LORO-880534 format. One record per residue: residue in three letters; x, y, z of N, C-alpha, C, O, CB in turn. Coordinates in steps of 0.001 Angstrom, whole numbers, padded with zeros to 6 digits, always signed. Glycine has a CB too. Example, Ala and Ser with C-alpha at 12.3 -4.5 7.8 and 13.67 -1.06 7.14 Angstrom:
ALA+013190-005690+007800+012300-004500+007800+013200-003300+007800+014236-003319+008465+011308-004473+009046/SER+012850-002250+007080+013670-001060+007140+012900+000030+007870+013409+001138+008039+014084-000598+005725/
end
This chain:
MET+105039+050974+120096+104819+051182+118653+104296+049935+118043+104707+048830+118397+106100+051615+117941/ASN+103335+050114+117070+102810+048977+116320+103083+049120+114848+103008+050214+114288+101326+048824+116553/ALA+103400+048009+114228+103732+048015+112776+102473+048445+111972+101358+048045+112306+104240+046567+112299/LYS+102661+049232+110950+101591+049693+110133+101294+048653+109072+102099+047753+108832+101924+051038+109514/SER+100131+048777+108435+099671+047810+107444+100245+048176+106087+100782+049272+105925+098124+047758+107390/PRO+100141+047263+105085+100548+047581+103720+099822+048784+103138+100367+049528+102323+100323+046396+102841/SER+098556+048958+103585+097797+050147+103062+098477+051457+103537+098483+052437+102791+096271+050112+103559/SER+099029+051491+104720+099737+052694+105172+100988+052956+104351+101328+054112+104100+100107+052568+106641/LEU+101683+051897+103925+102819+052106+103044+102412+052665+101654+103118+053466+101041+103568+050794+102876/ARG+101223+052187+101197+100757+052696+099967+100400+054231+100118+100601+055028+099202+099539+051859+099497/GLU+099875+054578+101298+099619+055984+101560+100901+056815+101563+100909+057968+101132+098905+056138+102882/LEU+102017+056191+102070+103311+056860+102057+103774+057102+100662+104306+058165+100342+104339+056062+102802/GLU+103564+056071+099791+103937+056239+098436+103155+057333+097746+103706+058069+096928+103775+054976+097725/GLN+101889+057447+098063+101032+058500+097523+101523+059858+097992+101501+060817+097221+099564+058284+097942/LEU+101974+059965+099261+102481+061193+099802+103645+061677+098982+103752+062857+098649+102880+061020+101241/ILE+104539+060718+098654+105735+061084+097866+105323+061532+096440+105846+062514+095914+106734+059867+097789/ILE+104366+060780+095825+103923+061139+094469+103273+062505+094395+103403+063221+093402+102958+060109+093957/GLU+102536+062874+095519+101899+064141+095529+102891+065341+095585+102583+066437+095115+100967+064186+096683/HIS+104064+065102+096163+105011+066192+096321+106166+066190+095390+106823+067215+095207+105516+066193+097649/ILE+106429+065082+094805+107589+065021+093868+107088+064470+092549+106563+063359+092484+108775+064119+094441/PRO+107256+065256+091500+106857+064800+090183+107732+063645+089628+108907+063508+089968+106896+065965+089234/ARG+107110+062835+088770+107818+061686+088161+109148+062148+087528+110167+061473+087674+106914+060993+087077/ASP+109137+063301+086822+110291+063788+086066+111473+064008+086981+112608+063911+086515+109950+065081+085328/VAL+111281+064294+088236+112369+064609+089197+113156+063279+089344+114379+063290+089206+111790+065160+090651/PHE+112512+062178+089610+113172+060964+089878+113911+060441+088568+114991+059855+088639+112139+059938+090416/MET+113291+060679+087438+113920+060311+086156+115164+061072+085931+116174+060537+085473+112988+060538+085004/ALA+115089+062402+086275+116272+063294+086079+117392+062955+087032+118560+062973+086644+115880+064767+086268/CYS+117063+062650+088265+118046+062261+089273+118718+060919+088840+119932+060780+088988+117354+062122+090695/GLU+117984+059983+088336+118529+058744+087876+119563+058965+086762+120700+058494+086805+117416+057845+087399/ASP+119078+059723+085756+120004+060025+084621+121216+060727+085093+122319+060414+084645+119327+060873+083554/ALA+121059+061732+086042+122206+062467+086502+123211+061545+087211+124419+061701+087028+121763+063588+087428/TYR+122742+060617+087992+123611+059663+088713+124428+058879+087704+125649+058792+087831+122774+058692+089611/TYR+123803+058332+086750+124541+057486+085735+125486+058315+084887+126582+057871+084544+123540+056752+084795/ASP+125043+059551+084543+125947+060405+083740+127182+060826+084526+128303+060759+084021+125206+061654+083253/GLY+126970+061256+085757+128076+061613+086620+129002+060528+086925+130218+060716+086939+127594+062133+087838/ASP+128429+059323+087186+129308+058163+087412+130142+057807+086250+131325+057499+086398+128523+056991+087788/GLU+129530+057841+085024+130314+057510+083802+131401+058527+083580+132550+058159+083338+129405+057444+082554/THR+131067+059799+083655+132069+060859+083452+133188+060735+084424+134354+060862+084052+131447+062228+083576/GLY+132861+060488+085678+133967+060348+086708+134841+059198+086427+136060+059300+086565+133409+060185+088114/ARG+134234+058020+086010+135052+056836+085753+135960+057042+084543+137107+056594+084561+134160+055612+085536/ILE+135476+057710+083489+136298+058016+082348+137436+058899+082655+138546+058643+082189+135508+058617+081314/GLN+137234+059913+083403+138263+060878+083732+139273+060291+084759+140435+060696+084744+137611+062165+084284/SER+138891+059411+085592+139827+058858+086571+140634+057633+086022+141605+057201+086645+139046+058445+087832/ALA+140221+057093+084865+140858+055938+084309+142284+056278+083961+143094+055352+083909+140104+055431+083096/ALA+142673+057512+083717+143977+057910+083228+144995+057815+084396+146197+057810+084131+143922+059366+082627/PHE+144578+057743+085629+145486+057713+086808+146181+056333+086897+145657+055328+086415+144680+058012+088149/ALA+147347+056316+087513+148023+055059+087733+147137+054122+088547+146288+054552+089327+149363+055286+088435/LYS+147364+052842+088340+146462+051845+089012+146408+052046+090491+145342+051873+091082+146916+050414+088731/GLY+147513+052407+091135+147582+052529+092614+146808+053764+093059+146275+053797+094168+149072+052616+093108/HIS+146745+054780+092197+146023+055993+092579+144564+055962+092127+143750+056750+092608+146715+057214+091996/ARG+144232+055070+091217+142938+055147+090544+141737+055087+091511+140823+055895+091347+142833+054022+089540/PRO+141682+054202+092484+140473+054160+093324+140314+055452+094084+139188+055940+094183+140524+052981+094302/SER+141381+056053+094641+141224+057314+095393+140801+058452+094440+139937+059269+094760+142562+057687+096128/ALA+141462+058471+093228+141144+059564+092305+139663+059393+091849+138929+060375+091729+142148+059565+091053/ALA+139246+058131+091600+137870+057904+091131+136909+058352+092177+135876+058936+091849+137623+056432+090785/GLY+137210+058099+093462+136259+058482+094498+136053+059982+094519+134922+060445+094668+136732+058001+095861/GLN+137143+060769+094370+137054+062222+094424+136375+062703+093172+135410+063462+093261+138447+062874+094580/ILE+136822+062307+092039+136291+062831+090766+134826+062469+090588+134019+063301+090173+137105+062293+089581/LYS+134488+061232+090900+133091+060793+090760+132166+061629+091697+131063+062017+091311+132970+059253+091093/HIS+132631+061880+092882+131866+062658+093854+131554+064021+093284+130418+064478+093411+132630+062795+095181/PHE+132540+064718+092638+132291+066017+092155+131410+065988+090883+130543+066844+090708+133598+066707+091897/ARG+131642+064986+089990+130946+064921+088755+129447+064556+089052+128527+065139+088478+131636+063882+087800/ILE+129256+063598+089942+127843+063228+090277+127181+064418+090987+126016+064702+090707+127784+061919+091207/ASN+127844+065095+091854+127245+066284+092513+126856+067338+091487+125770+067910+091573+128231+066897+093540/GLU+127704+067594+090545+127365+068605+089487+126196+068192+088693+125307+069007+088448+128528+068838+088544/ALA+126140+066924+088259+124990+066407+087468+123715+066439+088337+122639+066788+087851+125273+064927+086953/PHE+123844+066075+089612+122651+066040+090485+122150+067460+090717+120943+067701+090734+122972+065347+091853/HIS+123068+068392+090894+122726+069755+091092+121962+070322+089858+120938+070994+089978+123990+070558+091378/GLU+122515+070013+088699+121863+070467+087484+120445+069872+087269+119522+070545+086809+122738+070125+086309/ALA+120332+068608+087618+119062+067966+087455+118024+068591+088412+116903+068881+087996+119201+066456+087696/LEU+118391+068796+089677+117471+069394+090644+117129+070854+090218+115976+071272+090331+118103+069365+092086/ASP+118083+071585+089756+117849+072989+089343+116846+073065+088226+115938+073896+088205+119154+073656+088902/ALA+117065+072101+087244+116150+072103+086057+114720+071704+086457+113771+072044+085751+116680+071117+084952/GLN+114555+070986+087579+113240+070559+088005+112592+071521+089075+111562+071216+089677+113350+069137+088568/GLY+113249+072667+089259+112704+073697+090169+112934+073359+091664+112222+073883+092520+111192+073869+089909/ALA+113884+072521+091977+114097+072136+093377+114987+073051+094149+115225+072839+095338+114657+070791+093442/GLU+115502+074101+093471+116367+075076+094160+117452+074420+094970+117479+074610+096186+115548+075955+095060/PRO+118344+073666+094382+119393+072984+095152+120368+073942+095852+120569+075064+095387+120171+072070+094237/SER+120978+073505+096973+121955+074300+097627+123185+074462+096754+123392+073632+095869+122310+073698+098948/PRO+124023+075489+096947+125120+075748+096065+126133+074596+096133+126301+073936+097158+125777+077084+096417/LEU+126803+074390+094981+127971+073419+094994+129122+074028+095769+129508+075174+095544+128455+073057+093517/LYS+129653+073254+096671+130835+073738+097404+131542+072557+098040+131107+072016+099056+130442+074786+098489/GLY+132671+072164+097398+133493+071104+097882+132755+069801+098098+132045+069341+097203+134124+071519+099119/THR+132906+069192+099267+132255+067978+099559+130877+068133+100281+130266+067165+100736+133168+067166+100369/ARG+130444+069393+100350+129136+069687+100950+127986+068987+100236+128016+068876+099010+128892+071179+100946/LEU+126973+068512+100958+125784+067900+100307+125060+068899+099460+124942+070081+099782+124818+067323+101345/VAL+124575+068365+098346+123625+069138+097514+122191+068730+097962+121804+067565+097877+123857+068855+095927/ILE+121438+069725+098432+120150+069457+098957+119093+070275+098161+119170+071501+098084+120115+069784+100465/GLY+118105+069555+097572+117020+070121+096863+115804+070120+097736+115786+069474+098783+116773+069389+095587/ARG+114752+070859+097308+113547+070951+098093+112319+070877+097136+112197+071709+096236+113545+072276+098938/LEU+111456+069934+097321+110229+069853+096593+109095+069483+097495+109125+068421+098117+110344+068881+095481/GLY+108072+070341+097590+106967+070112+098468+107486+070082+099898+108199+070986+100334+106233+068812+098104/ILE+107117+069027+100622+107535+068932+102021+108960+068254+102132+109561+068199+103204+106456+068111+102843/PHE+109425+067775+101026+110619+066927+101039+111915+067614+100676+111982+068375+099711+110423+065812+100124/ASN+113009+067322+101510+114333+067595+101064+114771+066400+100208+114384+065276+100527+115295+067849+102264/VAL+115528+066576+099177+116067+065534+098374+117581+065625+098289+118135+066639+097864+115461+065574+097016/VAL+118227+064570+098692+119703+064504+098738+120112+063182+098147+119284+062281+098015+120261+064662+100204/ARG+121369+063046+097788+121888+061800+097265+122798+061114+098239+123321+061749+099155+122606+062036+095988/LEU+122999+059838+098064+123841+059034+098980+124358+057822+098220+123575+057069+097641+123038+058585+100264/ASN+125703+057624+098221+126276+056409+097658+126198+055318+098598+126423+055504+099794+127668+056596+097250/VAL+125880+054151+098110+125820+052895+098893+126799+051917+098313+126469+051305+097297+124385+052283+098899/PRO+127969+051714+098861+128937+050782+098315+128565+049307+098610+128442+048901+099766+130317+051098+098880/GLY+128393+048534+097538+128147+047108+097759+127013+046726+098565+127092+045715+099263+129242+046533+098336/HIS+125916+047463+098542+124674+047152+099303+124920+047126+100805+124231+046388+101509+124096+045793+098860/LYS+125840+047871+101311+126121+047965+102734+125209+049049+103313+125602+050208+103448+127641+048282+103001/TRP+124008+048653+103644+122905+049608+103926+123027+050214+105357+122493+051294+105607+121515+048883+103770/PHE+123687+049563+106240+123617+049945+107625+124829+050666+108185+124999+050727+109403+123379+048772+108408/SER+125666+051208+107334+126870+051998+107817+126905+053325+107108+127904+053678+106481+128235+051221+107560/LEU+125818+054063+107202+125706+055277+106440+125467+056526+107289+124907+057520+106825+124615+055129+105461/ARG+125901+056447+108527+125573+057523+109444+126726+058465+109810+126704+059152+110831+125037+056939+110670/ARG+127710+058465+108946+128893+059342+109252+128643+060838+109059+129304+061657+109698+130065+058943+108370/SER+127750+061187+108235+127503+062598+107916+126492+063192+108935+125368+062702+109048+126962+062745+106437/ALA+126887+064212+109648+126049+064901+110604+124876+065565+109906+123779+065637+110460+126857+065927+111378/THR+125109+066064+108661+124062+066706+107959+122987+065752+107554+121799+066060+107653+124590+067394+106795/ARG+123400+064563+107086+122420+063537+106660+121656+063064+107894+120450+062830+107814+123132+062316+105939/LYS+122321+062922+109007+121602+062511+110234+120534+063555+110629+119416+063195+110996+122613+062312+111411/SER+120881+064806+110550+119823+065823+110877+118712+065864+109932+117574+066133+110316+120391+067174+110940/LEU+119010+065590+108623+117974+065519+107601+117049+064369+107861+115825+064488+107808+118583+065393+106224/ALA+117685+063227+108150+116838+061985+108441+115889+062191+109675+114804+061611+109715+117798+060720+108729/GLU+116272+062948+110589+115477+063161+111814+114110+063821+111408+113118+063703+112128+116286+064089+112865/LEU+114096+064498+110261+112867+065171+109810+111764+064094+109468+110592+064439+109315+113182+066092+108534/ASN+112161+062810+109355+111168+061789+108983+110452+061219+110185+109787+060189+110067+111830+060666+108217/ASP+110564+061847+111326+109949+061336+112520+108419+061194+112454+107861+060169+112847+110309+062212+113639/ASN+107760+062243+111950+106299+062167+111809+105863+061190+110737+104812+060556+110826+105737+063528+111495/ILE+106706+061091+109722+106437+060117+108644+106476+058747+109190+105589+057941+108905+107433+060244+107501/GLU+107504+058435+109993+107583+057063+110667+106386+056813+111477+105803+055732+111395+108824+056927+111581/ARG+105957+057822+112313+104876+057578+113222+103525+057380+112520+102692+056589+112962+104787+058704+114185/LYS+103327+058116+111417+102124+058118+110757+101911+056936+109798+100815+056385+109696+102011+059350+110071/TYR+103014+056558+109086+102934+055621+108037+103664+054237+108272+103413+053266+107558+103468+056273+106850/VAL+104538+054195+109261+105292+052985+109451+105051+052382+110883+104725+051205+111036+106793+053279+109219/GLN+105224+053221+111874+105066+052697+113281+104035+053607+113974+104237+054815+114102+106491+052689+114104/SER+102944+053000+114409+101896+053733+115092+102089+053751+116578+102603+052793+117156+100569+053157+114770/ASP+101671+054861+117224+101688+054953+118658+100293+054781+119131+099426+055566+118747+102283+056268+119144/MET+100008+053754+119983+098655+053486+120406+098101+054577+121358+096895+054631+121602+098605+052130+121078/PHE+098988+055442+121892+098504+056448+122843+098388+057798+122186+097919+058720+122853+099425+056540+124051/ALA+098763+058001+120966+098685+059327+120364+098624+059175+118838+099299+058335+118244+099905+060210+120794/ASP+097771+060041+118221+097702+060075+116771+098912+060856+116241+099310+061871+116815+096359+060716+116289/ALA+099476+060374+115160+100573+061088+114528+100094+062282+113772+099063+062216+113103+101330+060188+113615/ALA+100797+063355+113855+100449+064588+113065+100768+064358+111615+101680+063604+111277+101227+065852+113582/ASP+099991+065030+110731+100373+064977+109360+101771+065621+109176+102054+066707+109683+099313+065675+108495/PRO+102651+064875+108404+104071+065392+108248+104058+066689+107459+103346+066875+106472+105003+064330+107508/THR+104912+067581+107980+105116+068848+107259+106524+068963+106709+106893+069993+106145+104827+070033+108173/GLY+107289+067941+106867+108661+067905+106389+109201+066459+106375+108696+065580+107073+109551+068805+107270/GLY+110230+066255+105566+110804+064975+105479+111937+064978+104490+112161+065964+103787+109780+063974+105118/THR+112654+063872+104435+113846+063747+103569+113804+062431+102806+113572+061352+103351+115154+063837+104407/ILE+114042+062593+101517+114208+061442+100585+115634+061410+100162+116217+062429+099791+113266+061539+099330/PHE+116230+060159+100223+117560+059909+099704+117462+059312+098301+116676+058389+098086+118345+058972+100644/ILE+118227+059808+097356+118422+059153+096107+119693+058298+096274+120798+058838+096340+118531+060188+094918/LEU+119535+056981+096340+120642+056069+096664+121256+055626+095364+120558+055204+094442+120163+054836+097509/GLY+122600+055725+095292+123359+055152+094176+124110+053961+094653+125048+054063+095444+124318+056170+093560/VAL+123681+052807+094155+124305+051539+094631+125571+051310+093735+125477+051212+092511+123250+050265+094534/MET+126666+051237+094357+127976+051113+093690+128552+049690+093987+129482+049536+094780+128983+052263+094196/ASP+127963+048661+093319+128450+047330+093576+128955+046631+092286+129024+045405+092194+127347+046509+094226/GLY+129299+047479+091306+129817+047002+090090+131265+047458+089914+131698+048373+090614+128955+047457+088953/VAL+132028+046849+088999+133423+047224+088737+133595+047260+087214+133285+046279+086539+134450+046205+089419/ASP+134095+048402+086655+134250+048465+085210+135635+047892+084765+136403+047359+085566+134086+049937+084731/GLU+135892+048035+083479+137099+047366+082846+138387+047923+083430+139442+047306+083283+137112+047571+081278/ASN+138323+049099+084104+139526+049708+084672+139650+049473+086182+140513+050052+086841+139529+051200+084387/GLY+138803+048644+086702+138806+048346+088131+138230+049382+088985+138528+049435+090179+140129+048098+088579/ILE+137358+050274+088397+136801+051350+089141+135297+050980+089587+134507+050468+088794+136857+052669+088259/ALA+134999+051252+090795+133632+050977+091272+132618+051668+090381+132766+052843+090047+133452+051439+092738/GLN+131556+050907+089987+130586+051416+089062+129180+051344+089604+128798+050399+090295+130672+050680+087786/LEU+128393+052406+089259+126976+052485+089638+126235+051422+088922+126412+051274+087713+126371+053859+089328/THR+125371+050631+089625+124585+049607+089028+123075+049817+089235+122267+049215+088528+125004+048292+089575/GLN+122694+050665+090197+121297+050816+090449+121078+052154+091213+121907+052587+092013+120750+049588+091248/VAL+119918+052774+090918+119544+054039+091590+118217+053743+092315+117322+053142+091721+119400+055279+090538/MET+118076+054149+093571+116928+053871+094365+116379+055140+095001+117082+056137+095164+117264+052856+095411/VAL+115152+055073+095339+114507+056154+096219+114292+055492+097585+113832+054355+097687+113056+056724+095596/ALA+114649+056258+098636+114523+055713+099933+114249+056867+100965+114689+058008+100821+115798+054910+100284/LEU+113489+056454+102005+113329+057310+103187+114012+056680+104357+113639+055573+104744+111852+057558+103508/PRO+115001+057324+104952+115706+056750+106078+114830+056925+107370+114040+057865+107463+117126+057434+106241/ALA+114992+056006+108350+114412+056203+109622+115135+057359+110246+116266+057690+109889+114478+054943+110480/PRO+114430+057985+111219+115048+059201+111866+116373+058929+112455+117186+059851+112515+114162+059750+112953/ASP+116690+057681+112921+118004+057389+113551+118961+056830+112491+120102+056513+112829+117847+056361+114748/MET+118553+056697+111243+119328+056215+110142+119842+054788+110398+120860+054391+109832+120478+057159+109878/LYS+119175+054048+111213+119570+052659+111460+118745+051683+110598+119003+050479+110606+119402+052319+112957/SER+117742+052213+109849+116973+051346+108958+116268+052248+107977+116477+053461+107962+115955+050440+109742/TRP+115414+051631+107142+114761+052417+106147+113223+052332+106297+112668+051250+106491+115202+051961+104763/LEU+112577+053449+106206+111089+053443+106281+110525+053006+104930+109462+052388+104852+110524+054872+106677/TYR+111216+053319+103935+110789+052889+102543+112019+052850+101651+112977+053607+101804+109689+053886+101916/LYS+111930+051911+100705+113072+051729+099769+112541+051101+098487+111825+050103+098574+114215+050823+100406/SER+112853+051632+097284+112432+051075+096078+113405+051501+094985+114065+052533+095104+111014+051480+095774/THR+113493+050712+093926+114254+051100+092765+113464+052238+092119+112242+052330+092236+114490+049884+091772/ILE+114224+053107+091425+113606+054209+090692+112559+053647+089696+111432+054136+089618+114701+055050+089940/SER+112962+052620+088951+112107+052121+087900+110791+051570+088450+109726+051765+087864+112830+051055+087116/ASP+110892+050845+089644+109666+050360+090261+108771+051475+090805+107543+051396+090765+110008+049414+091368/PHE+109444+052531+091322+108664+053643+091894+107966+054380+090753+106831+054818+090940+109584+054628+092719/LEU+108568+054537+089610+108023+055274+088467+106677+054605+088054+105736+055278+087634+109065+055288+087251/SER+106627+053265+088191+105431+052575+087802+104218+052981+088629+103074+052858+088191+105648+051113+087904/LEU+104489+053454+089798+103354+053950+090736+102594+055116+090126+101383+055258+090293+103933+054419+092150/TYR+103387+055987+089377+102791+057147+088770+101774+056695+087735+100697+057282+087626+103862+058050+088139/ASP+102098+055675+086988+101189+055133+085964+099883+054674+086612+098783+054957+086135+101858+053949+085201/GLN+100059+053949+087726+098905+053431+088445+098050+054598+089008+096822+054529+089061+099371+052485+089591/ALA+098744+055642+089414+097977+056822+089987+097240+057531+088863+096130+058022+089069+098950+057857+090731/ASP+097846+057596+087656+097189+058235+086558+095944+057497+086111+094934+058115+085772+098129+058371+085430/VAL+096018+056144+086109+094842+055328+085726+093773+055537+086729+092619+055766+086367+095182+053825+085619/ALA+094128+055466+088034+093152+055607+089081+092473+056987+089053+091300+057126+089401+093810+055373+090419/GLY+093245+058002+088629+092733+059366+088666+091891+059718+087492+091196+060733+087517+093838+060319+088757/GLN+091925+058906+086444+091180+059193+085202+089667+059008+085416+089233+058003+085978+091673+058268+084047/ILE+088908+059947+084982+087457+059905+085080+086895+059267+083814+087170+059718+082702+086870+061327+085295/ASP+086117+058229+083996+085537+057607+082847+084351+058412+082350+083272+058362+082940+085129+056193+083165/LYS+084549+059173+081239+083474+060019+080726+082583+059337+079732+081610+059934+079270+084040+061225+080105/ALA+082865+058162+079401+082069+057422+078464+080673+057184+079027+080526+056733+080163+082744+056108+078118/GLN+079650+057487+078230+078272+057238+078680+077567+056375+077622+076871+056882+076743+077491+058598+078918/PRO+077778+055015+077742+077177+054170+076731+075652+054226+076789+075061+054315+077865+077655+052742+076894/THR+075053+054175+075659+073609+054132+075577+073186+052816+074951+073829+052332+074019+073064+055326+074772/LEU+072114+052240+075456+071555+051035+074914+070805+051279+073653+069956+052171+073613+070680+050391+075894/LYS+071070+050541+072632+070441+050662+071368+068970+050278+071497+068668+049182+071970+071152+049808+070337/THR+068059+051137+071095+066620+050821+071138+066268+049737+070180+066569+049845+068992+065788+052040+070837/GLN+065648+048705+070645+065242+047601+069839+063895+047881+069189+062961+048271+069889+065190+046343+070665/PRO+063758+047701+067897+062426+047976+067239+061407+047052+067763+061710+045923+068149+062490+047835+065700/LYS+060182+047517+067784+059043+046763+068268+058755+045628+067251+058632+045854+066047+057784+047704+068466/LYS+058657+044423+067791+058464+043286+066923+057010+043302+066354+056028+043446+067082+058755+041960+067704/GLN+056946+043150+065048+055668+043174+064337+054881+041871+064657+055463+040787+064706+055905+043329+062778/THR+053563+041999+064871+052730+040809+065059+051677+040745+063898+051521+041664+063093+052014+040848+066494/GLY+051001+039621+063889+049983+039473+062844+048774+040441+062935+048036+040603+061964+049476+038076+062878/ASN+048588+041061+064074+047475+041979+064273+047786+043421+063819+046899+044264+063685+047084+041979+065733/ASP+049146+043668+063579+049548+045010+063219+049140+045340+061776+049402+046443+061297+051056+045170+063399/
end
């Protein structure tokens, strides 16, 4: 395998933009913060010794509900809410799921068999945009998975873990690394660049005709 160039990563970003509208990422970010805040408020009433465990459960359900609502409003047809089961949306070729990342611990996230199977769908994306195979051309991807990462490395006034950042990321098929990772805010700026690049300049400036200079013979 050979490492791909920065231009290939830009092509990967364009692939995401083509299949997932800007509003989806904005809605998912808002849902994450709203669910986290609601969960922290509701779990603050528990005794200090119970609070971390209660917060983990309540926040999971509240964020899941907010995430489900956001995906549904964006036409992503999320899977039904049911206990601790993952909420999975679908837009274009991508599955969209969420994942909490406690304290920026990026490399211990493979406990869920469902997430692992979803990550495996990024195999062609890895081959085409991240690692090339000198003996074979990678096929155009027909499926993949994007994780909406909630970074939980803050602590609120009640000692409850708090969401501080929301990111968009594509896991490697083995979930041991990331094919792509960006904050939502940084990724949203790519849509503005794409809009500018896609605008057609319809202006047709015309040169003003200069009057013929009079001479003494006229």
